[in-house]
SERO-4910 file (N, C-alpha, C, O; in steps of 0.05 Angstrom, whole numbers):
BEGIN
 pado doro    nc1    nc2    nc3   cac1   cac2   cac3    cc1    cc2    cc3    oc1    oc2    oc3
  Met    A   -140    245   -179   -136    225   -159   -162    209   -156   -161    185   -149
  Ile    A   -184    221   -160   -209    206   -161   -209    182   -182   -219    160   -177
  Asp    A   -197    189   -204   -198    169   -227   -180    145   -218   -187    123   -224
  Ile    A   -157    150   -203   -139    130   -193   -152    112   -174   -149     88   -175
  Leu    A   -166    125   -157   -180    111   -133   -202     94   -145   -206     72   -137
  Glu    A   -217    105   -166   -238     88   -179   -227     68   -195   -241     48   -199
  Glu    A   -201     68   -206   -189     46   -218   -186     21   -200   -187     -3   -208
  Leu    A   -182     28   -174   -178      9   -153   -204      2   -140   -203    -10   -119
  Asn    A   -227     10   -152   -254      4   -145   -258     18   -117   -271      7    -99
  Ile    A   -246     44   -114   -251     58    -84   -268     82    -94   -260     95   -113
  Lys    A   -291     88    -82   -305    112    -84   -304    128    -59   -298    116    -38
  Ile    A   -310    154    -60   -308    173    -37   -324    160    -16   -314    159      7
  Asp    A   -348    148    -22   -367    139      0   -356    115     13   -362    110     36
  Asp    A   -338     97     -1   -325     77     10   -305     84     30   -301     69     49
  Leu    A   -291    108     25   -271    120     43   -285    129     66   -276    123     88
  Val    A   -307    143     63   -322    152     86   -330    130    106   -326    131    130
  Glu    A   -342    109     92   -349     87    110   -330     73    124   -333     63    146
  Ser    A   -305     70    109   -284     59    124   -271     76    145   -261     65    165
  Gly    A   -271    102    143   -264    119    164   -283    118    188   -273    119    211
  Met    A   -309    115    183   -328    116    203   -330     89    218   -342     88    240
  Glu    A   -318     67    207   -320     41    219   -308     41    245   -318     25    261
  Leu    A   -288     57    253   -272     58    275   -283     79    295   -275     81    318
  Tyr    A   -303     96    286   -312    118    302   -329    107    327   -348     91    325
  Ile    A   -321    117    350   -334    106    375   -347    132    390   -353    130    414
  Gly    A   -350    152    377   -364    174    391   -394    175    393   -408    155    388
  Asp    A   -404    199    399   -434    201    403   -449    196    376   -444    207    355
  Lys    A   -470    176    380   -483    168    357   -500    190    344   -505    189    320
  Lys    A   -507    209    360   -522    233    353   -506    247    332   -518    257    313
  Glu    A   -481    250    335   -465    267    318   -454    252    294   -439    264    279
  Lys    A   -460    224    290   -448    209    270   -453    220    243   -434    222    227
  Asn    A   -479    230    236   -481    241    210   -466    266    205   -455    271    183
  Ile    A   -464    282    227   -446    309    224   -419    299    219   -406    309    201
  Ile    A   -408    281    233   -381    272    229   -377    259    201   -358    267    187
  Arg    A   -393    243    192   -395    231    164   -391    254    143   -375    252    125
  Glu    A   -408    274    146   -408    294    126   -381    312    126   -370    320    105
  Lys    A   -371    317    151   -347    331    154   -323    312    145   -302    322    136
  Leu    A   -326    287    147   -304    271    138   -304    268    107   -283    267     95
  Lys    A   -328    268     95   -328    266     66   -317    292     54   -301    292     35
  Asn    A   -325    315     66   -314    340     55   -282    341     59   -268    350     41
  Leu    A   -272    333     83   -245    332     85   -231    315     68   -210    323     58
  Ile    A   -240    290     63   -227    273     45   -227    284     17   -207    281      2
  Ile    A   -247    296      8   -246    310    -20   -227    331    -19   -210    333    -38
  Ser    A   -226    350      2   -207    371      2   -177    360      4   -159    371     -8
  Ser    A   -174    340     19   -146    328     24   -136    317     -2   -112    320     -8
  Leu    A   -153    306    -18   -143    293    -43   -135    315    -63   -122    310    -82
  Lys    A   -143    342    -57   -134    363    -74   -109    374    -64    -95    388    -78
  Asn    A   -101    368    -41    -74    378    -30    -52    363    -45    -49    339    -46
  Pro    A    -35    381    -58    -15    370    -75      5    349    -62     16    330    -75
  Asn    A      9    354    -38     28    337    -22     12    308    -17     23    287    -22
  Val    A    -10    310    -10    -28    285     -5    -30    270    -31    -26    246    -32
  Tyr    A    -38    286    -52    -41    274    -79    -17    261    -88    -18    238    -95
  Leu    A      8    275    -88     32    261    -96     42    237    -78     58    220    -86
  Leu    A     33    237    -52     42    213    -37     26    189    -44     35    167    -46
  Ile    A     -1    195    -48    -18    173    -57    -12    164    -83    -14    140    -89
  Leu    A     -5    182   -102      5    173   -129     31    158   -126     32    138   -140
  Ala    A     51    164   -110     72    150   -106     68    121    -97     82    102   -106
  Ala    A     47    118    -79     40     91    -69     27     74    -89     30     50    -90
  Tyr    A      9     89   -106     -3     75   -129     18     64   -149     18     41   -158
  Leu    A     36     83   -156     57     73   -173     76     53   -165     85     36   -180
  Leu    A     82     55   -139    101     34   -126     85      7   -128     96    -14   -135
  Asp    A     60      7   -121     44    -18   -122     42    -29   -152     41    -54   -156
  Lys    A     42    -12   -170     39    -20   -198     67    -32   -207     67    -52   -222
  Glu    A     89    -20   -199    115    -30   -205    121    -57   -189    131    -77   -200
  Gly    A    113    -56   -164    116    -81   -150    101   -104   -163    112   -125   -166
  Lys    A     76   -101   -171     59   -122   -181     70   -131   -208     64   -154   -216
  Asn    A     87   -113   -223    103   -120   -246    130   -129   -243    146   -130   -261
  Asn    A    137   -135   -216    165   -145   -210    187   -123   -217    210   -129   -225
  Asn    A    179    -99   -215    199    -78   -222    212    -65   -199    225    -43   -202
  Leu    A    211    -76   -174    220    -64   -152    244    -83   -141    243   -107   -143
  Pro    A    264    -69   -130    286    -84   -118    281   -100    -92    299   -104    -75
  Ile    A    257   -109    -90    248   -125    -68    228   -148    -76    218   -148    -98
  Asp    A    224   -168    -56    206   -187    -66    179   -177    -58    170   -184    -36
  Tyr    A    167   -162    -74    143   -148    -70    117   -166    -57    101   -157    -40
  Asn    A    116   -189    -66     96   -205    -57     99   -216    -29     79   -222    -16
  Ser    A    122   -218    -21    126   -227      7    122   -206     29    122   -213     53
  Asp    A    118   -179     20    116   -159     39    137   -161     60    130   -169     82
  Pro    A    162   -156     54    185   -160     71    185   -140     94    181   -116     89
  Asn    A    188   -149    120    188   -131    142    210   -110    144    208    -91    159
  Tyr    A    230   -115    131    248    -93    127    244    -68    112    258    -48    113
  Ile    A    222    -72     97    212    -49     82    191    -34     98    171    -45    107
  Tyr    A    197     -9    102    179      6    122    169     35    104    156     52    114
  Val    A    177     37     80    170     59     66    141     63     61    132     85     56
  Asp    A    124     40     62     97     39     60     83     57     84     65     74     81
  Glu    A     94     50    107     86     63    133     95     91    131     79    109    139
  Val    A    120     97    120    128    124    119    109    142    101    103    166    107
  Ile    A    100    130     80     81    145     62     54    151     79     42    173     79
  Gly    A     46    129     91     18    134    108     24    155    130      6    172    134
  Ile    A     45    155    144     49    173    167     52    201    152     42    221    162
  Ala    A     64    203    129     71    229    118     43    243    108     39    267    109
  Ile    A     25    224     98     -2    234     91    -17    243    117    -28    265    118
  Ala    A    -17    227    135    -31    234    162    -23    256    173    -38    272    183
  Asn    A      3    260    173     15    285    184      9    312    169      3    333    181
  Glu    A     10    308    143      5    329    126    -23    341    131    -27    365    131
  Ile    A    -42    322    135    -69    330    139    -74    341    166    -88    361    168
  Ala    A    -64    327    189    -73    336    213    -48    337    233    -53    339    257
  Gly    A    -27    336    225     -4    337    244      2    314    261     -8    292    255
  Thr    A     17    318    283     26    295    299      7    275    309     11    251    309
  Lys    A    -19    288    318    -38    270    329    -49    249    308    -59    228    316
  Ala    A    -46    255    281    -56    239    262    -38    216    258    -46    195    250
  Ile    A    -12    219    264      7    196    265     -2    173    283     -1    149    277
  Phe    A    -10    183    306    -22    161    327    -47    147    316    -52    123    320
  Asn    A    -65    163    302    -89    152    291    -80    135    268    -94    116    262
  Phe    A    -58    142    254    -51    123    231    -47     96    242    -57     76    230
  Arg    A    -33     95    264    -28     66    276    -54     49    281    -57     25    278
  Phe    A    -72     66    288    -99     53    296   -109     41    269   -115     17    267
  Tyr    A   -112     58    251   -123     51    222   -107     29    211   -119     11    200
  Asp    A    -82     29    212    -64     13    202    -64    -16    214    -59    -36    200
  Lys    A    -72    -18    240    -75    -42    254   -100    -55    248   -101    -79    243
  His    A   -120    -38    249   -149    -51    247   -158    -56    217   -173    -75    212
  Lys    A   -148    -40    200   -152    -41    172   -182    -43    166   -191    -63    156
  Pro    A   -196    -22    173   -226    -20    168   -229    -19    137   -213     -6    123
  Gly    A   -253    -33    125   -263    -27    100   -242    -29     78   -227    -48     76
  Val    A   -242     -8     62   -223     -8     38   -194    -13     45   -180    -24     28
  Ile    A   -185     -5     70   -156    -11     77   -152    -42     78   -133    -53     67
  Gly    A   -170    -57     93   -167    -83     93   -170    -98     65   -156   -118     60
  Arg    A   -188    -89     49   -190   -101     24   -166    -96      8   -158   -114     -6
  Leu    A   -153    -73      9   -129    -66     -8   -105    -85      4    -89    -96    -11
  Asp    A   -105    -89     33    -82   -104     46    -88   -135     33    -69   -148     23
  Lys    A   -111   -145     33   -119   -173     26   -112   -178     -6   -106   -200    -14
  Glu    A   -115   -155    -23   -110   -156    -49    -80   -153    -57    -71   -156    -80
  Gly    A    -64   -147    -35    -36   -151    -39    -24   -122    -46     -3   -120    -57
  Phe    A    -38   -102    -39    -26    -75    -44     -9    -68    -21    -19    -63      1
  Leu    A     16    -68    -26     38    -64     -3     35    -33      6     36    -27     29
  Phe    A     32    -16    -14     33     13    -10      6     27     -7      2     42     12
  Met    A    -13     21    -23    -39     36    -23    -54     30      3    -70     47     11
  Asp    A    -51      8     16    -67      8     40    -58     27     62    -74     39     76
  Asp    A    -31     30     64    -22     49     83    -26     76     74    -31     93     92
  Ala    A    -26     84     49    -33    109     39    -62    118     48    -69    138     59
  Ile    A    -78     99     40   -106    104     49   -111    106     78   -127    123     87
  Ala    A    -97     88     95    -99     90    121    -90    117    133   -102    128    152
  Gly    A    -67    128    120    -56    156    126    -79    176    120    -86    192    138
  Leu    A    -92    175     97   -110    192     89   -134    194    109   -143    215    118
  Leu    A   -144    170    116   -166    169    133   -160    176    163   -176    187    177
  Ala    A   -136    169    172   -126    177    198   -125    207    199   -136    218    218
  Gly    A   -113    219    180   -111    247    178   -138    263    179   -143    283    193
  Cys    A   -155    251    162   -179    266    161   -197    262    184   -213    280    190
  Met    A   -197    238    197   -212    233    223   -201    250    243   -216    263    257
  Ser    A   -174    252    246   -161    270    266   -169    298    262   -175    312    281
  Lys    A   -171    308    238   -180    334    233   -209    339    239   -217    361    248
  Val    A   -224    320    234   -254    322    240   -256    330    269   -271    348    276
  Phe    A   -243    316    286   -247    320    315   -236    346    324   -241    354    346
  Glu    A   -220    362    307   -212    388    316   -238    408    314   -239    427    329
  Tyr    A   -257    401    298   -281    418    293   -303    413    314   -324    426    314
  Leu    A   -299    392    332   -323    386    348   -316    400    377   -333    399    395
***
């Protein structure tokens, strides 16, 4: 999965910084949160369900950019919601129901990598990464 993310110019540290962009907690704990988040991202990417959902998003984007999907991929039609389903499923897999609410926060504000993917026209990967970060950040706060 790291190779796929790097193909999209996404490094683990980019994911960590994107996750931390919306952090509003105690500044004294920021470095502890950052380290826990990094470890959770790495371990979550090894989870076969998370891995396969991100891979599905990656492949859907690849097929969409090649005009091989039964939708007008470039128009991001509002009747297509499977991108959100992928993000929600990833968030839920990592941290349960609470992460679904956090997914909406990350999906709305699109910090860092999420916003870049959205601007570059990735219909599925932006939500997959939002789900990954929402799940991991939700899980981080279980440890505090």
